[in-house]
N, C-alpha and C positions, 0 to 999 in steps of 0.2 A: 117477219118479213112480209106477211100478207099472203092470202090465198093466190092472188094473181102471180106473185113472184114464184111461188112453188109450182104453179101450173106452167109458167114459162120455162122454168128450169127443167121440169120433167119432159116437156115437149122438145126442148132443144136436145137433151141427152138422148131421148128415144129416137128422134129423127136422125140425130147425129150418128148413132150406131148403124142405122140402116144405110145412110148415105156413105159413110166412111168405109162401108164394106165394098164400095166400088160400083154402087148403083147409079151414079150420076157423074157429071163432068168435073174436070179439074177446077173450073171456075166456081162451081157450086161448093165443092169441098173446101176451097179457099175461104169463102165467106162463112161457111158453116163452122169450120174449125175456129175461126176468129170469134164467132158467136158463142161457141161452147167455151172458149177460153175467157171471153169477157164475162159472161154470166157466171161461169164456174169460179172465176177469180173473185167476183163480187160476193158470191155466196160463201166462199172459203174465208174471206176477210171478215165478213160481218156476222156469220152465224155463231162464232164463239164469244161474242160480246158479253153475254151474261157471265161467262167464266172469267173474262178479262177484268170485269168490274171489281173482282176481289183484290187485285194488285195493279192499280192504275199506273201507267207509264213504265211498266216493267218490260224489258226487251223480250223476256220469255213468253210474253203474251202472243208474240208473232209465230211461235213455233207451230201451233195448230193451223193457222192460215197457210203457213209455208208448206206444211205437210199436205194440205188440201191442194195447193197449187202444184206440187210435184206430182200428185195423182192426176190432176187435169192434164199436165204435160204428157204423161205416159198415155193417157186416153186419146190424145190427138197425134200420137205417134212420135214423140220426142224423147230421146234418151240423153241423160246428162252425165258427164264425168268430171269430177273435180280433181285436179292434179296440183302438185306442189304444196301439199298441206304442211310439209316440213318447213316451209318458208314463213308460216304464219307468225307474226310478232307475238311473243308470249309474255314478255315482262312489262309491257306498257300498252296503252291504247294506241290507235293509229288512224290515219285517214286512208280509206280504201278507195282507189280510183279505178274505174271500170270503163272500157270502151262501150259506146252506146249505139244500138242498132235499131231496136224495135220495141213495141210494147211487150214483146215476149221476154225482154230483159227482166221482167218481174220474176220469171222462172230462175234467172241467175241469182237474184236476191234470195229467193226461196231455198236455193241450194247452199248459198254461203251462210245464211243466218244460223243454222245449227252447227255448222263446221267451224266458224270463226268465233262465235259466242260474244255476248254483250254488244250486239250490233244495234245500230240506229241509223236513221236516214234524216235528211234535211228536205223540207218541202215548203213551198209558198203557202202563206197562211190561208189563202182562199180554199185550199183543199180541206181544211178543217170543217168548213161549213157545208161540205157535200156529205150530209149524213144519209145513211148510217156509216158510210165508209170513213168519213172524217173523224167520227168518234172512235172507230176501230183503230185508225192510224194514231190518234192521240193516246189511246190506251196502251199501244205497244211502244210508245216512247218517241214517236216522230217529233223532230224539232222544227217548229213552224217559224218562218222568217217573213217579215214584212219587207219585200223587195223594193216597194215604192218609197219607203222611208229609210234613207241611208243611215241615219243615226241609230234607229232601232235595229236595222240589219247588222250593223257593226256590233251593237250590244249583244245580239244573238250569237254572232261569231265568237266573241270573247267568252260568253257563257258556255258555248259549246266546247271551247278550248279547255275550260275548267272541267267540264264533264269528262272529256277524253282523259285528262290527267288523273282526276280523282277516282273515276270509276273504271279506268283502263278500258274505256269504251272504243268501239270501232265504228266510225262514221263512213257509210258507203255512199259514194258520189260518182256521178258521170261527168267528168271534166270537159268533154266535148260540148255539153249543153244541148246539143241537137242530135237527133237520130241520124245515122248515116250507114248505108249499106255498101259504101264504097270500100275499095281495098286499102285505102290510105286513111289514117286517122285525121279527123278535123283538128284544127288548132285548139289547144286547151284554154279554157277560161281559168282565171287565177284564184277563184274563191277557195277551192279545196286546198290549194298550196298556201294561201294566207292562213287558213285554219291550221294546217300542219305546223307552220312556223310559230303561230300564236301558242299552240299547245306544246311545242318542242317535242313532238312525237313523230315517228317515222311515217312516210308515205308507203302504202302497200299496193303496188300495181297488180292489177288483175286483167288478164286478157281472155276474151271470149271469142272462140273461133267464129268465122263468118257464117251467117245463116244461109248457106248454099241451098237449103231446102225451101227457101222462100224465093219467089220470083214474081213476074208480072201475072197476077191472078193465079199463082201457083203456090200451093202449101203442101209439100210432100212430108213423108216421115223423114226423120233425120237425127243427127247427133249434135249436141252442144257440148263442146269441150271448154272447160273453164280452168285456166292455169293461174295459180297464185305465184307471182314472181317474188324474188328476194326484196326486202324493204329498202327504201332509199332514206338515209338518215337525215335528220334536220337539226340535230343538236348543235347549238352554237350559231345557227343561221338567224339573221334578222330580216326585217321587213324588206330591206333593199335587196335581199338575196332571192326574192320570190321568182324573178324571171329566170335566174340560173337553175332553180329547183324545177321549174316548169319545163325548161329545155332538157334537163337531165332525165326527168321522168318520161317525157314525150319520146326522147331518143330510145330509151330502154323498151318501152311498149311498142313503138313503131317497128323497131328492129325485130322484136319477137313475133309480132303479127305478120310481118312480111316473110318470116321464115316458115310459117305454117303452111302445110299443104291443105287443100280444101278437105273439109270433113266428108266422110262417105255419105 
């Protein structure tokens, strides 16, 4: 990673511990926590690359980065709880849809990766060229899609459907497409649901409690509740049923999110 990267990492962590002890303002803690999260996430993702090279494109390669990210989360004052593990689809792959709030959602992926097993994510192909992170993402099995080329994107979707069926993989996606801290879910994009129908595998809704610890230049300690809801079946559905599937899943997730009381 280079001497400079290590120097920056050590500086951020050391200063971070001093500042997070209450020696500065809320605004300074806000920026510092995000700095620690960003640098720590990059280090956690890329430092295990030599180990990942032994088994390229294996989802287990992400377990070490995920563990590092969970440590970073605790260091900046965040505790996570995963509920509803009994609802995890066990006899097939699935498309996991999660509400999207912030770059901190990476922590949610880090929590779900070891719990759900055989996980992967979809990303635009440009991410691959952001080395060393792009290399790390490829090594843990990220599926890269050319979103500017409809034909290639559709081919990638079909290939991903085969991966879900054959490997019983779980593809983690954010159907809102855009981060939102509002109390109501944004409308869902249809890509995740086309994929679920193409693979004839269930949709697994996951709801993450609102990040009430985040505000206008405010980043407090807090709790992230992650709830895995019962799957929505797609067996027998065809492409024309995608709107119905979107509406059903949106209704389930929206109703559950509205029922949650704010996290402590």
